[in-house]
N, C-alpha and C positions, 0 to 999 in steps of 0.2 A: 504493500500500500504506500509505503514511503516513496518508492521510486515511481509508482504510478502518479503520485502527487507531483513529483518533479516533471515527469514527461508531459502531463496534462497542462501544468502551468507554463511549461516552455512552449508548447504548441499554441496556447491561447493568449499569451501575454501581449503579442503585437496587436491583435484585434480588440482586446478588451480593455487595455490600460491606457489607450490614447486619450480618453476623456478624464482620467484621474490625474489631477494636478497636485503636486506636493504642497505642504504647508510652506508659506514664505515667512511667516512670523507667528508669534504666540497668539495674536489676536484671531488668526484664521482658525485656530483650534476650537474656537467658540461658535463657529458657524459651520454646522454639519448638515448633511442631507438626512432625511428620515431613516433610511436604511443604515447609514453609517452611525447615526445617533443610537440606534438600537444595539448596534455592535459595541459601542462605547459603554452603554448601560450594562451589557453582559460582562464586560471587562471590569466595570466598577463593582459589580456584585462579587466577582472573584476576588478583587482587592479586599473587599470588606470581609469575606469569608476567611481569607488568610490572616487578616488583622485580628479577628476575634478568636481565632483558633490556636493562638500561641505558636504558629509556625514561623513567625518572623524572629530573627535573631535579636535578642534583647541587649544590645550594646549601642546606646545612643551616640557615643563618640565615634564608633566605627560607621554607623549609619550616616552621621553628619559628614564624615570624611569622604565617603563614597559619593554623597550628593554634591559636595563641593567640587569634586573632580568632574562630575557630569556638568555642573553649571559652568565650569571653566571651559569645557569643550563646546557647550551650547549656550552661551550667555544670553542670546536673544530668546531662548525658550525657558529661561529660569522660571520655575513655578509651574511649567506645563509638562516637563519631563521629570518624573519623580522616581527615584531609585529606592528599592527596598531590598534588604538583605534577607534571604530565605534560609532558614536553618535546615539545611539538607547537605549531606556529604557528596551528592552527585556533582560531577564536573559539568556545570551548566549555568547558563544565563539566558534570559529570553525577554522579548519585548511584547507587550500587549498593544492593541491598536489605539488605546486611549492615552498612551504616553507613559504607562507604568513599565518600568524596567526592573527585572528581578535578577539578582546575582546570588548564587548559592554560596553558602559558607565553604563548601568543599572546593569550589573554584578559587575563592579568595585565599584559602589556606595554601594553595599550591603555587600561586603566582609569586613572583620574586620582587616586583617593584611597582611603583605607581604608574609608570609608563605602560607596563603590561596590562594593568587593570584598566587604564584609560583606553587601550586598544579595544578591549571588549566593550566598554561603555560607548565609545565612539561608533563602533559597528552597529550596536543595538539601537543607538539613537537615530541612525539613518533609517532603519526600518520604520521608525515612527514618523519622522518628518516627510519621508517619501511615500507614506501610506502603503507600504508593502503588504501589510496585513489585509488592508481593504482590497488591494489588487488581487492577492492570492485568494481571498474569500470569494471574489467574483469569478475568478478563473475556475474554481473547483466546486462551486456551489451545487452543481447538479450531479456530483459524484458521491460515492459512498463515504468519502472522508468526513462528510458532515454528520454521519451517524456514529462516527467513532468517538471514543472518549478515553481519557487517561486520568490518572491520579497524580498530581504534581506535588502533593504533600500529604501528610497523614490525614486521611478522611476528606480531602478536598479534591473533587473531580473537576476536570475541565471538559466541557461538552465539545462535541465535534466541530460545531460552527465557530466557536471561539478559538479552538485549537487550530483550525485552518487559517485563522486570521492572526495568529501569534507566530513568533519565531521559534517556538519550542521544538518544532520539527524541521526547522530550516526552510528556506524559500528556494525558488528556482535558481539555477546557476546565474542567470542574468541579474536577478535582484540581489543575490549575495555578492556578486562582484561589484555591483553599484554601491552596496554598503561598504565593501572594502575600500573602494576608491574615495568615496566621500568621507568615510571615517579616517582614512589616511590624511586627507587634507585637514580634517579637524585636529588631528594630532599635531600636524605641522604648525597650524595657526595658533595652537595653545602652547607651543614651545616644547613639546615632548620629544624624546629621543625615538624617532620613528624606526630605528634599527631593532627596537624591542618588539615591534609588531609581529614579524615572522617568528621570532624567538618564542613569543607567547604560545603560538600554536604548535611549534616544534616540541616544546616541553610537554604540552598536553597530549600530543600524539604519542610520544614515547611512553607516557603513563598508560594511555588507553591500550597500546599494544602489549606492554609488559604485563598488565593486569587482565588482559583479554576482556575488557569492558564491552558489553553488548547492549547497554541501555540505548533505546532509540531516540536519544536526544542529540541536538545539534553538536554540542561540544564533545559528545562521546562517539561520534560517527567517524570512522576512519576516512571515508571518501571526502567528507566535508572538511575535515582537518587538513588533509593533504591539499585540497583546493584552496583553503585559506593561506597556507604556507606559500604555495605557488603564486597566489595573487599578490600577497604583500611583498614577496621577493621581487616580483615583476615591477611593482610600484616603486620600491626603493631603488631599483635600477634605473627606471625611466624618470623618476622624480626624486633624486636623492636629497635628503634634508641635512641641514647643519646639525652639529652635535647639540642635542637638546637635553632637557631635564629628564632624569631617570626616576628620582624620588625614592631611592632604595631605603635610605635611613628612615624617612617618615613612614614608609609603608611597613617596614619591618616592625617598627614600634607599634603600629596600629593592629597588626595581625598576629603578634607574638602569642597572646593568650588564646586567640582563635585556633592557632596551629596546635597548641596543646589539647584543646578541646576536641579537635578533629582526630588526633591520635587516640585519645581516650574513647571517643565514640566508635572508632573502627575496632578497637580491641573489645569493646562491649558487645559487638555483634560478630566477633570472631574473624574479622578481616585483618589478620596479622600480616598477610602478604602486602596489603596497602601500606602498613606502617613500615615494614622492611624496605619497601620501594622508596617511600618518602624520605627515609633516613639513611639509606645506604646506596641505592642504585642511581637515581636521577638527581639527587640533591646533595649538596654539601651540608652534612649534618651540623656544621658549625653555624649555619645561618638560623638554626633553631635554638631556642633557649636550652640551657644545660639540662633542665628538667626532662627534656625530650628523651634523654638517654634511658630514663626509667622505662618509658614506653617501648623503647627499642629492646631493652632487656626482657620486658613482658612478651614482646613479639617473638623473640628467640625462644623463650620458655614455652610458648604455645606451639611453636613449630616443632620443637623437639627433635631436630635432626642431629647427626653426629657433630659434636663440637659446639652445639648451641648452648649447652649448660655453661661452658667456659665463656662464651660470648655474652651470655646474659649476666654473669657475674661481673665481667669487665664493664658492661654498660651500667649496671647498678652502682658499681664503685665510682664510676665517673660522676654520676648524678649526686652521690653522697658527698663527693669532694668538691664539686663545683656549684652545687645547689643545696647547701647544707640545711636550708629552711624547708625543703620539700620532703616531708616526712614519709611519704609512701615508699621512697627508695630504701629507707632503713628497714621497714617491714619486709619488703621483698628480699633484701639481702639477708635478713635474719632467717627467713624461711629457706632461702637457698642454702645457707650454712647449716641449718638444722637438718635438712635432707642429706647433706653431705657429711653429717655426723661431726661437724666442726663446732663443738659445744661452746667453747669460749667466744668464738667469733659470733655465733648466733646470739648468745646472751648479751653481748655488747651492743649488737644492733637492736635487739628487742628493747633493751633498757633505754637506749637513746630514743627510740620511737615513742615509748610511753612517756618519757620525760618531755619531749617536744609536743606530744599530743595527749595530754592527760585525760581528755574527755573523748578519746577515740571510741567510736561505736563498737569496735571489735576488741576493746581492752580485755574483756573476759577471755577471749580466745587466745590472745597473746600471753596472758598470765598463765593459762593452761600449758601453752608451749614452753614457757620458762620453767614451770614446775616439772614438766617431763624431762627437760634438760638436766635439772638438778637431780632427778631420780636416776638418770643414766650416768 
């Protein structure tokens, strides 16, 4: 169905889209046709459902930061393009036809700097001002895609009509390349380092391939990611930009806590492969806070291959040394030493854990561990 959508949209775009004019400024977003207005209403209902269902990431500083970058890219649409951070580990971002842009926490946690985030926001912003959703909805409205539905967050469905008008499944090749080109110019005009554009999608492609992600979303699709890389590489060759702003320091500060949350969330659902990839394969582990080594140790423990016990111990020890305030590392290292029958080392870690976390909810269990060590 995904490729049927692309084929149909590609065949019909020339005859159906000639009458659709993009927004020229924010004032035009207030003057809509009847059909388009109904589509905006459906998008607004989805916005409301996500807001009241606790699916948005509750970090106002991060939310404001992402919105400020969007306003920098689209200053004339300030107040009309609203970005929301969706609490989801999926590698995704999407635009609704009413100017709502959603970025998943999973995507933000993987990007390396502000210029990369701006690449995604600039691309999605074009989908809105160029009315790509409205174009696609008209192109495919007589096809079965309108009866399809997906769930984009816990308990929140997106009906087929709205899905066809959003960017969650991607658009036709022509519309996506238009979003690439216009988005690239937005990056240039805002002073960003445009060399980061292709790098953004190269990084995501490496993760999609390594983890064999098959989610049918735009940023998890191998063909679309390759197309984005090729498109931005071509743009940077034909329209090279000057050395611009990367914003790595500011970005790292904003997503530091989010990255730890993503690691914790992945381990909670058993996706230790994702943690191993994020901290060993495609990323320099040093760009993560030192507490991340605790999660690396947990991932090795869960995988349990030859040598993983030693790797886990090394990771826990690093976290204890470089993030002494992070109490979970002491507990994990204590259990590790206990299983290895290293009584004195285990007792030392358990004692430090309880001293730093006297109200720990598992205090009774740790006391039982200590008692068993003394008996032995």
